[in-house]
KEKE-3310 file (N, C-alpha, C; in steps of 0.2 Angstrom, whole numbers, plus 5000, padded with zeros to 4 digits):
npx = (4921:4921:4932:4928:4930:4946:4944:4941:4951:4963:4962:4963:4975:4984:4982:4986:4999:5003:5001:5011:5022:5022:5024:5037:5044:5043:5051:5063:5064:5066:5078:5087:5085:5091:5104:5108:5106:5115:5127:5126:5127:5140:5147:5144:5146:5158:5173:5187:5204:5219:5235:5252:5256:5245:5228:5216:5201:5187:5173:5160:5145:5130:5117:5104:5105:5106:5093:5085:5088:5084:5071:5067:5071:5062:5049:5050:5051:5039:5030:5033:5030:5016:5012:5016:5006:4995:4996:4995:4982:4975:4978:4972:4958:4957:4958:4947:4936:4937:4935:4921:4916:4919:4911:4899:4899:4901:4889:4880:4881:4878:4866:4854:4847:4852:4866:4874:4881:4871:4858:4862:4876:4879:4883:4895:4903:4902:4907:4921:4925:4923:4932:4944:4944:4944:4956:4966:4963:4955:4943:4926:4911:4894:4881:4864:4853:4838:4826:4815:4797:4795:4786:4777:4784:4783:4769:4765:4774:4776:4781:4793:4800:4802:4811:4821:4825:4829:4841:4848:4850:4858:4869:4873:4877:4887:4896:4900:4908:4923:4934:4937:4926:4909:4894:4877:4862:4850:4837:4822:4818:4829:4846:4862:4878:4894:4908:4924:4938:4934:4928:4913:4913:4921:4912:4902:4907:4905:4892:4888:4893:4885:4873:4875:4877:4865:4857:4862:4857:4843:4841:4844:4832:4826:4814:4798:4792:4795:4805:4818:4822:4833:4834:4846:4854:4867:4879:4893:4905:4911:4923:4917:4904:4890:4885:4871:4868:4874:4867:4854:4856:4860:4848:4838:4842:4841:4827:4824:4829:4822:4809:4811:4812:4801:4787:4775:4777)
npy = (4210:4225:4227:4228:4243:4245:4245:4233:4224:4231:4235:4222:4218:4227:4223:4210:4212:4218:4207:4198:4206:4205:4192:4191:4199:4191:4180:4187:4190:4177:4174:4184:4182:4169:4172:4180:4172:4162:4170:4173:4161:4157:4167:4164:4150:4147:4150:4156:4155:4162:4156:4157:4147:4140:4135:4136:4129:4130:4122:4127:4125:4130:4120:4127:4137:4131:4125:4137:4143:4134:4133:4146:4146:4137:4143:4154:4149:4142:4153:4160:4151:4150:4163:4163:4153:4160:4171:4165:4160:4171:4176:4167:4169:4182:4181:4172:4180:4191:4186:4182:4195:4201:4194:4197:4211:4211:4205:4215:4224:4217:4212:4200:4191:4193:4193:4203:4220:4230:4243:4251:4251:4260:4274:4273:4265:4272:4284:4281:4277:4288:4297:4290:4292:4306:4309:4302:4308:4300:4291:4288:4278:4277:4265:4263:4250:4242:4230:4226:4226:4218:4215:4206:4194:4190:4190:4180:4169:4168:4174:4168:4163:4176:4181:4172:4176:4189:4186:4180:4190:4199:4190:4190:4203:4204:4195:4202:4212:4219:4215:4227:4235:4238:4231:4234:4231:4242:4244:4235:4229:4235:4240:4245:4249:4252:4258:4258:4268:4269:4276:4283:4278:4267:4260:4255:4243:4235:4236:4229:4216:4213:4212:4201:4191:4191:4187:4174:4168:4170:4162:4149:4145:4147:4153:4150:4154:4167:4182:4190:4207:4221:4238:4251:4264:4277:4286:4297:4301:4317:4328:4337:4334:4328:4314:4312:4319:4311:4299:4303:4307:4295:4287:4294:4293:4279:4277:4284:4275:4264:4268:4270:4257:4250:4255:4265:4260)
npz = (4556:4565:4579:4596:4607:4615:4628:4637:4634:4635:4648:4654:4650:4657:4670:4670:4667:4679:4688:4683:4685:4699:4701:4696:4705:4717:4713:4713:4726:4731:4725:4730:4744:4745:4742:4753:4764:4761:4762:4775:4781:4777:4784:4797:4799:4794:4799:4794:4795:4790:4790:4788:4774:4774:4776:4788:4793:4803:4810:4819:4826:4834:4841:4843:4834:4821:4821:4821:4809:4800:4803:4799:4785:4781:4784:4776:4763:4763:4763:4751:4741:4744:4740:4727:4722:4724:4716:4704:4705:4705:4692:4684:4688:4684:4670:4667:4672:4664:4651:4653:4655:4643:4634:4639:4636:4622:4619:4622:4612:4601:4589:4593:4584:4571:4573:4570:4573:4584:4585:4596:4596:4586:4588:4594:4585:4572:4577:4579:4566:4559:4566:4562:4548:4548:4554:4546:4534:4525:4515:4518:4518:4519:4519:4517:4519:4514:4516:4503:4502:4514:4523:4516:4517:4530:4530:4521:4524:4537:4554:4559:4548:4543:4552:4549:4536:4538:4546:4536:4527:4534:4535:4522:4520:4529:4523:4512:4515:4522:4536:4542:4540:4545:4549:4553:4562:4559:4562:4563:4547:4541:4537:4541:4533:4536:4527:4528:4523:4510:4495:4487:4474:4475:4484:4476:4471:4482:4483:4472:4475:4485:4479:4470:4479:4485:4474:4471:4483:4481:4470:4475:4480:4493:4497:4492:4477:4478:4478:4486:4487:4488:4493:4491:4498:4496:4504:4505:4516:4521:4528:4541:4540:4550:4560:4560:4548:4538:4540:4537:4523:4517:4520:4513:4500:4499:4500:4488:4479:4481:4478:4465:4459:4464:4462:4470:4482)
capx = (4918:4926:4933:4925:4935:4951:4943:4942:4957:4968:4962:4966:4983:4987:4981:4990:5006:5004:5002:5017:5027:5022:5028:5045:5046:5043:5057:5068:5065:5069:5085:5090:5085:5096:5111:5109:5106:5122:5132:5126:5130:5147:5150:5143:5148:5165:5178:5193:5210:5225:5242:5257:5254:5240:5221:5213:5194:5184:5166:5157:5138:5126:5110:5098:5106:5104:5086:5082:5089:5080:5064:5067:5071:5055:5044:5051:5049:5031:5027:5034:5026:5009:5011:5016:5000:4990:4997:4993:4975:4973:4979:4966:4952:4956:4956:4940:4931:4938:4931:4914:4914:4920:4906:4893:4900:4899:4881:4876:4882:4876:4859:4854:4844:4856:4873:4879:4880:4864:4858:4865:4883:4880:4887:4902:4907:4902:4912:4928:4927:4924:4938:4949:4944:4947:4964:4970:4961:4953:4936:4921:4905:4888:4876:4858:4850:4832:4822:4809:4791:4797:4779:4774:4787:4779:4762:4765:4778:4776:4787:4799:4803:4804:4817:4827:4827:4833:4847:4851:4852:4864:4875:4875:4880:4894:4900:4901:4912:4929:4934:4938:4920:4904:4887:4873:4855:4848:4830:4817:4821:4834:4853:4867:4884:4900:4914:4930:4943:4930:4924:4907:4914:4923:4906:4898:4909:4902:4885:4888:4894:4879:4868:4877:4876:4857:4855:4863:4852:4836:4841:4844:4825:4824:4807:4794:4789:4796:4812:4820:4826:4836:4835:4852:4856:4874:4881:4900:4906:4916:4925:4912:4898:4889:4882:4864:4868:4876:4861:4848:4857:4859:4841:4835:4844:4838:4820:4824:4831:4816:4803:4812:4811:4795:4782:4769:4779)
capy = (4215:4229:4225:4233:4247:4242:4245:4227:4221:4235:4234:4215:4218:4230:4219:4204:4214:4219:4201:4196:4210:4203:4185:4192:4201:4185:4176:4191:4189:4171:4174:4188:4178:4164:4175:4183:4166:4159:4174:4173:4154:4157:4171:4161:4143:4146:4154:4154:4159:4161:4156:4155:4145:4135:4138:4133:4130:4128:4122:4127:4127:4128:4117:4132:4141:4127:4125:4143:4144:4129:4136:4152:4145:4133:4148:4159:4145:4141:4160:4162:4146:4152:4169:4161:4150:4166:4175:4160:4159:4178:4177:4163:4172:4188:4179:4170:4186:4195:4182:4183:4202:4203:4191:4201:4217:4210:4204:4221:4228:4213:4210:4192:4188:4193:4192:4209:4225:4233:4251:4254:4252:4264:4280:4271:4263:4278:4289:4278:4277:4295:4299:4287:4295:4313:4309:4300:4311:4294:4292:4284:4278:4274:4262:4261:4244:4240:4224:4228:4222:4213:4213:4201:4188:4189:4188:4173:4163:4168:4178:4164:4164:4183:4181:4168:4180:4195:4184:4178:4196:4201:4186:4192:4209:4202:4191:4206:4218:4217:4215:4234:4238:4236:4230:4236:4231:4249:4243:4231:4226:4240:4239:4251:4247:4258:4256:4262:4269:4268:4281:4282:4274:4260:4257:4252:4236:4232:4235:4223:4210:4212:4210:4195:4186:4190:4184:4167:4166:4169:4156:4143:4143:4147:4155:4147:4159:4174:4184:4195:4212:4226:4245:4253:4271:4278:4293:4297:4306:4323:4332:4342:4330:4324:4307:4313:4321:4305:4294:4306:4307:4288:4285:4298:4290:4272:4278:4286:4269:4260:4271:4269:4250:4247:4260:4264:4257)
capz = (4560:4569:4586:4601:4609:4619:4636:4641:4632:4638:4656:4656:4648:4662:4676:4669:4668:4686:4691:4680:4689:4706:4700:4695:4712:4721:4711:4715:4733:4732:4723:4735:4750:4744:4742:4759:4768:4760:4765:4783:4783:4776:4789:4804:4800:4792:4801:4791:4797:4786:4794:4783:4768:4775:4777:4793:4793:4809:4810:4826:4825:4839:4839:4842:4828:4815:4821:4820:4802:4796:4803:4795:4778:4779:4784:4770:4757:4763:4761:4744:4737:4745:4736:4720:4720:4725:4710:4698:4705:4703:4685:4681:4690:4680:4663:4667:4673:4658:4646:4654:4654:4636:4631:4640:4633:4615:4618:4623:4606:4595:4588:4594:4579:4565:4575:4568:4578:4584:4584:4602:4595:4581:4589:4595:4579:4568:4579:4578:4559:4557:4568:4558:4542:4548:4556:4540:4528:4522:4513:4522:4514:4522:4514:4520:4516:4517:4512:4500:4504:4519:4526:4513:4519:4537:4529:4517:4527:4545:4557:4560:4541:4542:4556:4546:4531:4541:4548:4530:4524:4538:4533:4515:4520:4532:4518:4506:4517:4525:4543:4544:4539:4550:4547:4559:4561:4560:4564:4559:4541:4539:4539:4539:4532:4536:4523:4530:4517:4504:4492:4484:4468:4478:4487:4470:4471:4488:4481:4467:4479:4489:4474:4468:4485:4485:4468:4472:4488:4478:4465:4479:4482:4500:4498:4487:4472:4481:4478:4491:4484:4493:4491:4495:4498:4497:4506:4506:4522:4520:4534:4543:4540:4556:4559:4558:4541:4534:4540:4533:4516:4515:4520:4508:4493:4499:4498:4481:4475:4483:4474:4458:4456:4467:4462:4474:4489)
cpx = (4923:4926:4930:4931:4940:4949:4944:4949:4963:4968:4965:4973:4986:4987:4986:4998:5008:5005:5009:5023:5028:5026:5035:5048:5047:5050:5063:5070:5068:5076:5089:5091:5091:5103:5113:5110:5113:5127:5132:5129:5137:5150:5150:5146:5155:5169:5185:5199:5216:5232:5247:5254:5248:5233:5218:5205:5191:5176:5163:5150:5134:5119:5105:5099:5104:5096:5082:5083:5085:5073:5063:5066:5064:5049:5044:5049:5042:5028:5028:5030:5019:5008:5011:5009:4994:4990:4994:4985:4972:4973:4973:4959:4951:4955:4949:4935:4931:4934:4924:4912:4914:4914:4899:4893:4898:4892:4877:4876:4880:4869:4858:4851:4849:4864:4877:4878:4873:4864:4862:4873:4884:4885:4894:4906:4907:4907:4919:4930:4927:4930:4944:4949:4946:4954:4968:4968:4959:4946:4932:4914:4900:4883:4870:4854:4843:4829:4816:4803:4792:4790:4776:4777:4784:4772:4761:4768:4778:4782:4793:4803:4806:4810:4823:4829:4831:4840:4851:4854:4858:4870:4877:4879:4887:4899:4903:4906:4918:4929:4935:4931:4915:4897:4882:4866:4852:4841:4825:4820:4826:4841:4857:4874:4889:4906:4920:4935:4940:4927:4917:4908:4916:4917:4902:4901:4906:4895:4884:4889:4888:4873:4869:4876:4868:4854:4856:4858:4845:4836:4842:4837:4823:4817:4803:4790:4790:4804:4813:4824:4828:4836:4841:4853:4863:4875:4889:4901:4912:4917:4920:4905:4896:4886:4875:4864:4869:4870:4855:4850:4857:4852:4837:4836:4842:4831:4819:4825:4824:4810:4804:4811:4805:4790:4777:4770:4779)
cpy = (4219:4226:4230:4237:4243:4241:4239:4224:4224:4235:4227:4215:4221:4226:4213:4206:4215:4212:4198:4199:4207:4196:4186:4194:4195:4181:4180:4190:4182:4171:4178:4185:4172:4166:4177:4177:4163:4163:4174:4166:4154:4161:4168:4154:4142:4151:4152:4158:4157:4162:4154:4153:4140:4139:4133:4134:4126:4128:4122:4130:4125:4125:4122:4136:4138:4126:4131:4145:4140:4131:4142:4151:4141:4138:4152:4155:4144:4148:4161:4157:4148:4158:4167:4158:4155:4170:4171:4160:4166:4179:4173:4166:4178:4186:4176:4175:4190:4192:4183:4190:4204:4200:4195:4208:4216:4208:4210:4225:4223:4211:4202:4188:4187:4192:4197:4214:4228:4240:4254:4255:4257:4270:4278:4269:4268:4283:4287:4279:4284:4298:4297:4291:4302:4313:4307:4303:4305:4295:4287:4284:4274:4271:4260:4256:4243:4234:4226:4223:4217:4211:4207:4194:4186:4186:4181:4167:4163:4172:4174:4164:4171:4184:4178:4173:4186:4192:4182:4185:4199:4197:4188:4199:4208:4199:4196:4212:4215:4218:4222:4238:4236:4236:4230:4235:4238:4249:4240:4227:4231:4239:4245:4247:4253:4255:4260:4262:4268:4274:4279:4277:4267:4256:4253:4245:4232:4231:4229:4216:4208:4209:4203:4189:4185:4186:4176:4164:4165:4163:4149:4141:4143:4149:4153:4153:4166:4176:4190:4200:4217:4233:4248:4260:4273:4285:4293:4303:4311:4326:4337:4339:4327:4318:4307:4314:4315:4300:4297:4306:4300:4285:4288:4294:4282:4273:4280:4279:4264:4262:4270:4263:4247:4253:4259:4261:4263)
cpz = (4564:4576:4591:4604:4614:4626:4639:4640:4635:4645:4658:4655:4654:4668:4676:4670:4675:4689:4689:4684:4696:4706:4700:4702:4717:4719:4713:4722:4735:4731:4729:4742:4750:4745:4749:4764:4767:4763:4772:4785:4783:4782:4796:4805:4798:4794:4799:4793:4793:4790:4789:4777:4769:4777:4783:4794:4799:4809:4817:4825:4831:4837:4838:4836:4821:4815:4819:4812:4798:4797:4799:4788:4776:4779:4778:4764:4757:4761:4754:4739:4738:4740:4729:4717:4720:4718:4704:4699:4703:4695:4682:4682:4685:4673:4663:4668:4667:4652:4647:4653:4647:4632:4633:4637:4625:4614:4618:4616:4600:4595:4589:4588:4573:4567:4572:4574:4578:4584:4590:4600:4589:4582:4590:4589:4574:4570:4578:4571:4557:4559:4564:4551:4542:4550:4550:4534:4523:4520:4518:4519:4519:4517:4519:4516:4519:4512:4509:4501:4509:4522:4523:4515:4526:4535:4526:4520:4534:4548:4558:4553:4540:4546:4552:4540:4533:4543:4541:4526:4527:4536:4526:4515:4524:4527:4512:4508:4520:4532:4546:4543:4545:4547:4553:4557:4563:4563:4560:4553:4537:4542:4537:4538:4532:4532:4524:4524:4511:4501:4489:4478:4470:4481:4482:4470:4476:4486:4476:4470:4482:4484:4471:4473:4485:4480:4469:4478:4485:4474:4469:4481:4489:4501:4491:4483:4475:4481:4482:4487:4490:4490:4495:4493:4500:4499:4508:4511:4519:4527:4536:4543:4547:4554:4557:4550:4536:4534:4536:4525:4514:4515:4515:4501:4493:4497:4490:4477:4476:4478:4467:4455:4460:4467:4466:4481:4494)
residu = (UNK:UNK:UNK:UNK:UNK:UNK:UNK:UNK:UNK:UNK:UNK:UNK:UNK:UNK:UNK:UNK:UNK:UNK:UNK:UNK:UNK:UNK:UNK:UNK:UNK:UNK:UNK:UNK:UNK:UNK:UNK:UNK:UNK:UNK:UNK:UNK:UNK:UNK:UNK:UNK:UNK:UNK:UNK:UNK:UNK:UNK:UNK:UNK:UNK:UNK:UNK:UNK:UNK:UNK:UNK:UNK:UNK:UNK:UNK:UNK:UNK:UNK:UNK:UNK:UNK:UNK:UNK:UNK:UNK:UNK:UNK:UNK:UNK:UNK:UNK:UNK:UNK:UNK:UNK:UNK:UNK:UNK:UNK:UNK:UNK:UNK:UNK:UNK:UNK:UNK:UNK:UNK:UNK:UNK:UNK:UNK:UNK:UNK:UNK:UNK:UNK:UNK:UNK:UNK:UNK:UNK:UNK:UNK:UNK:UNK:UNK:UNK:UNK:UNK:UNK:UNK:UNK:UNK:UNK:UNK:UNK:UNK:UNK:UNK:UNK:UNK:UNK:UNK:UNK:UNK:UNK:UNK:UNK:UNK:UNK:UNK:UNK:UNK:UNK:UNK:UNK:UNK:UNK:UNK:UNK:UNK:UNK:UNK:UNK:UNK:UNK:UNK:UNK:UNK:UNK:UNK:UNK:UNK:UNK:UNK:UNK:UNK:UNK:UNK:UNK:UNK:UNK:UNK:UNK:UNK:UNK:UNK:UNK:UNK:UNK:UNK:UNK:UNK:UNK:UNK:UNK:UNK:UNK:UNK:UNK:UNK:UNK:UNK:UNK:UNK:UNK:UNK:UNK:UNK:UNK:UNK:UNK:UNK:UNK:UNK:UNK:UNK:UNK:UNK:UNK:UNK:UNK:UNK:UNK:UNK:UNK:UNK:UNK:UNK:UNK:UNK:UNK:UNK:UNK:UNK:UNK:UNK:UNK:UNK:UNK:UNK:UNK:UNK:UNK:UNK:UNK:UNK:UNK:UNK:UNK:UNK:UNK:UNK:UNK:UNK:UNK:UNK:UNK:UNK:UNK:UNK:UNK:UNK:UNK:UNK:UNK:UNK:UNK:UNK:UNK:UNK:UNK:UNK:UNK:UNK:UNK:UNK:UNK:UNK:UNK)
# end
């Protein structure tokens, strides 16, 4: 399935980069402080006098100065360690909150029964695929898929079995497409498949895969004396076509297919 827009991932990436930058800044402060303290200690503690060919080193340190420097270093070290722990805690909180937000965001665009995209995600997914096709002058094909006589499943086997069948149809569609494509529960027992970089001719291969998967499912005997069949309508996008036109075209051809092999439906 398509990945949802970069909003969450990109936002988190920027925030993590900011935290990493703060971490490096702390390390830079530590290093610079060490250099400065060392320089000060050398200047204060070591008075070197060069006389002739000898070097005279004199150590003269007052107790208050030593105490002050020790306290300063201890406070600085405590501050830096505290800040590093704070950065680490912020990083963990950010990752945790991001995962939660991403899960909620994913759920809002996923049909809970079939675990594929829901109708709410249609505008976003179709918009991105159409933009991709227009930008790269690539083909794009829509498949409208409808379960034939689905009411009979609910009537004969009950609504729980009906829900199971819908989930299985979604699984069949998902198994028949690539990761760059998208399967959407359009409504009720109707599904929409968007095939990126695929012409109407190439989409026939996908339709054949769907039929083969469905044939194997029916032969497994999931429903007693009942065969699930699907009507599929196809519409290939061309530059200038709107989403509504594509949906109407695929829907119309799907009903033509349905009427052709289920007279009177």
